[in-house]
N, C-alpha and C positions, 0 to 999 in steps of 0.2 A: 624306645629310650635307651641310650647307652652313653658311656663316657668316650672320650676320644681314643682311649686304648683299645676299645672294642671295634674300632673301624677296620675297614679292609686293608690288608697289607699288600705286599708285592704279589703280582700274578693272580689277584683276586682272592688270596687266602685270607681267612679271618685271623686277626692278631690274637684275640682273647683278652680278657680283662686282666691287667697286671696290677690293678690297684687293690685287689684282694677285698673288694666290698667297701671301699672308701672313696669312691668317685664322687665328684662334686655334684653331678646332675642327679644323683640318687636313682639312677635307672638300673644299675647292676646289683642292687641290694635286695635282700629277701624282705618280704612283707612291706613293700613300698605303699605309701598312702597318697591318694590324689586329694588335694585340698580344694574342694569345690566351693568353699567360702572365701578363697583368697582374693577374688575380684570384687567382693562386696565390702563396702566401707561402713564403719560403725556409725550409728547416729550421734549427733552432737552431745558432748558432755559424757559419753561412755568411754572409759578407759579400756585398752585392750587387755585380754586375759593374761595374767602374769605367770602362767604355767606352760611349759613346753614339753613335748614328748621326745625323748632321746632314745636312740636305738644303739645297741652294743652288738657284740659278735652273734652271728647266726639268728638274727631276729629277736634278741632279747630287748625288751622295751621297758622303760620306766618314766614316770612323770617327775619333773624337777621344777622348783620355783625359780623364776627370774628376779631374784631380789635386787639385783644391780641394775635393772632396767636396761639390759643390753639389747642392742639391735641385732636380733637373731633371725635367720631365714633357714629354710630347709636346705640341709647339706653342710651347715657350718659344723666344725669340729669344736667341741666344748669340753672343759674340764669340770667334772661334777663332784659333788661331795660323796665320799665313800668311808667306810669303816674298815681298817684305818686308811689314812691318806686320801688320794683322789683317784677318780676313774676318768677315762676319756672315751666319749662317744660322739655320735653324730645326730644332729637335730633332724627328726623325721617329720614333725608336725608342730605348727604354731597356730595361734589365734583362737577363734571360737570353736573350731572343730576339736580342739583338745578338751574343752569343756564337755562337748558331747560324748567324746570317748571315755572321759572319767565317769560320766553319768552312766554310761553303758557298762563299764567294768566295775561300777559301784565303788569308786575311790573317792574319799572325802578330801576336797582341796585343802582343808585345815588340819588334815591328819599330820602328826609328827613323822609319820613314815615318808611323806613327801619331802625328799631332801632338796637342796638348793644347788644352783650352778655357781661356780667360783668365777669363771672367766672364759673367754674364748681361748682355746688351746694355742700356745705358742709353739714356735718351731721346735724348741727343746722338748716340750711335752709330746709332741708328735714323734720325734726321733726315739725317745724312750719307749713310747707305745709301740712303735714298729719293731724295735729290737726285742721287745717282750713277746710279740706275736710271732716273730721269726723263731723263737726258741720252742714254740708249742709242739711242733711235729716231733722233734727229737726227744723232748721230755715225755711225750705220749708213748713213744716206742719204749723208752726205758721204763716208764711206770708200769707198762704191761708185762714187761720182763720181771719186774719186782713182784707183781701180784701173782704171776704164775709160780715163781719160786716159793712164795708163801702158801700155795695151794688154796687160794681164795676163789670161790666160784662167783666171780663177778667180771664184767667187761667194761673196761674204761673206754668210753666212746669218744670223749672230747675233752679238751683242756682250754680254759679261757683265763688269760692273765689279766690282772687289773691294769689300769692304764699306767700307773706309776710303777709297775713290776714288783710291788711289795706283797702281792698275794696271787695265788694261783687256785682256780676252782676246777676240780676233777669231777666231771659228770660220768656216772657209771649206771649200768643196769644189772639187776640181780633178781633172781627168783625168790631167794630166801633172804633173811636178815644176815648181814655180813659184819663180822668183828674185825674192823680195820684200824684198831689202835696201834698195832705193831707196824701196819702199813703207813700210817701218818708219820710215825717216828722216822722210818726209813726215808720217806719222801722229803721230810724236812732236812734230814742229814744229807741227802743226795742232791737236792736242788737248792738248798739254802734260801728258802722263801717260806712264807706262811701258807699253810695247806688248808683247804676247805673241801670237804667231800659232799656232793649233792647227788642223790638218787633220782633218776628220771624213769619214766615208762618207755615202753618200746615205741609208742607213737611219737613221744617227744624226741626220742633218739632219732628217728627217721626225719623229723622236721628239722633238726639241727644239722644233720649231715646232708640232707637233700638227696636228689637223684631223679631219675627218669622212670615214670610209671608205665604200665602196660599200654596206656593210651598213646604213648609217644611224647607226652608233654611232661614238664616238671611237676614234681609232687605238689599236691594241693597244700599240704600242711607246710611246706617250706616257701610258698609263694604268696598265698593269700588267706588260707584257713587259719583262724586264731583260736577257735574253740574246738575241742574234740568231744563230739557227741557219741553216746554209745550206739553201736551197730550190732544187730543181732541177725541170726539166720532167717527169722521171719520176714525181713525185708526182701531177701532173695526169693522166698517162697511167693510173696505177693507179686513179685515181678516175673514169676515163672522162669527163674534161672536155675541152672543145674547146681546142686549142692556139692560142688567140687572144691574142697578147701584150697587146692593149688590155683584155681582161677579166681576165687573170691578173696583170697588173702593178698595184701599188699607187701611192700617191702619191709614193713615193720612186723610181718607175721600175723597181724591181726586182720580182721575183715575190712575191706576197703570202705573209706569214708564216702565214696561216691555212690554207695548202695542207698544212701538216704536222700540223694538229690531228687530223684524222680518218684520217691515212694508216695508222696502226697497225691501226685497225679494218678498213680495206679489205684490208690485207695478210693479216690474220687470216682474213677471209672468202674470200679468193682461194686459201687453201691447199686447200680442197676442190675447186676448179676445175682441170681439166687445162690444161696449157699451150696457148696458142692456136696455136703453131706446129706442134703435133702433128697429122698428117693421119690420118683414119680410112679404113681400107681395107675396102671391101665388094665383094661380087661385082658390084654394079651399077656401082661406080667408086670413085674416091678423093674423099673429102669434105674440105673445108677450112673451118676455123672463120671465120665472118664477123662475129659479134657475140656479146658476152656481156652479161648483165644480172644484176648482183650481187644486187639487191634482190628480184627474182623468182626467182633461182636457176635461170636458163635459159641455154642456149647455142643458137646458130643455126649450122647447117652447110649447105654447098651443094656439090654435086658439080662437079667440074672439067668445064667446058664448059656447065654449066646454072647459071650464076651468079644467074639471076633466081629460081630456085626454092629457097627456104630451108626447112630442116627444123629442127624445134625438139626439143631434147633437154635432159635434166637432167644435172647433173655426174656423178651415179651412173651413168647410162646411158653417158655418154661414157667414163667410167673403165673400165666393163666392156668396151666395145668396144676400147679401147686395150690392156687386159689380154689380150684374145683375139688381138689383132694381134701382140702380142709372142711369142705361142705359134704364130705363123703359121697362125691359124684365122680367116680372113676371115668376117664376118658376111654375112647375106643382103642387107640394105639398111637404110637409115635409116628408111624408112617403117614397118618393123615396130615399131621402138621409138617412133616417133611416134604410132602408133595406140595403143599401151599408155598413153602419156601422155595422149592425148585421152580414153580410157576412165576413167582415174583422175580427170580433171577433171570428168567428167559425173556422178560420184557425188554424190548430193544431200547438201548440207551443212546441218546443223541451224542454225536461226535462233534466236538467244537475244535476247529483247527485254529489254535491261537497264533501259530507261527506264520500262517498263510502260505505254507508249503504242503505239497502233497507227500513227498518222500525225500529222505536224505540222499538216496541213491538214484534219484531220477536222471541224473546226468551221466551215470556210469554206463559204459557200453556194455551191452550183453555179450557174454562169452560165447564165441562160436564153437560149435562141437568139432573136435579134432577128427580128421579123416583117418580111418583105420587103414593101414597098409596091408594089402593082401600078399602076404609073404609067400604063400603056397604058389600063386600064379607066377611070381617073379622067379621062384626056384625052378619051375617047369620050363620057363623061357630059357633060363641059363643052361639047363641040361640040353634042350633042343639045340641051341646054338653050339654047344660044345661038341655034340654028336655030329652036326653038319661039317664042322671044321675038321673033324677026324676023318670023315668020309672023303672030303676034298683032298 
């Protein structure tokens, strides 16, 4: 999905989106939503839900009441209520799915915080909105210079103008509390507009700015992820990942959110494995767990004092030994179970040729061995011919 500005240009080169996130097809915007209830008609006598979801810059979304009963669809530019003045945004969701989203986010439809939509944006509203957005980059550079001059330990990451240009919101990150009273005075004098400062976290900053992750795709937080769950290093331990902060950290400097995606699957697989801190008691000695492999379903144990010799067991074998140890019945040795495992692996496995071909290289011609040239014989022949010519 993309707007016409994202199509291919001359010589197959991509044009790139020139609408700055305001395309009508809603395909170039962050946190787009697919309305899977759009093709379903409401039962008779049921009025459509009168609240719509409106998206603003960098995925900021709010719910607004459609009190004027306007015919709105996804992608329409509307003027919404703000304090003070009005704001301009794009309709991102309509219909019954908005009711589901409000219930999910625990927003009361009758709450006074749910503002209303004034009208569909006119051309004049859009022109003022675009002029205000064009000023954001220059004002951001100037605001950073002022913050540095005032020796404030803060980073201004983004600026968002209200649709009518009457207010500018400065998003910043800081480790400690910042006294920006003098900063607001200088901003109001320099930019001649109402100033609002809003502190955000490092994850929210990465979501607003966007970028490409180490996987080669756009950041999850700027495309589809709306809630930020806590991520701990234990998630990496369960998945047997190296605790390297440079590999586990994302662009925000925090642990990657994708560490939680497969965590439940790993925890489910680890239920069949015994705990690694449980020691196996045998007649030969006490064995300690050295390594586990979730994919192969194997564990490696080593006797105390013989740390270089590892013995391979399955979770079922290890659980059997642990059950016997609880009954004070030590087993003979780990080698007995390891031999059983090796015998099971030696059983021939049937080969199923699903493709119906024997080999991918069956049509390749075998390489013929090169004939070695006997350079010594040729040299002798040359010497013999030269001596005969001299005698003649």
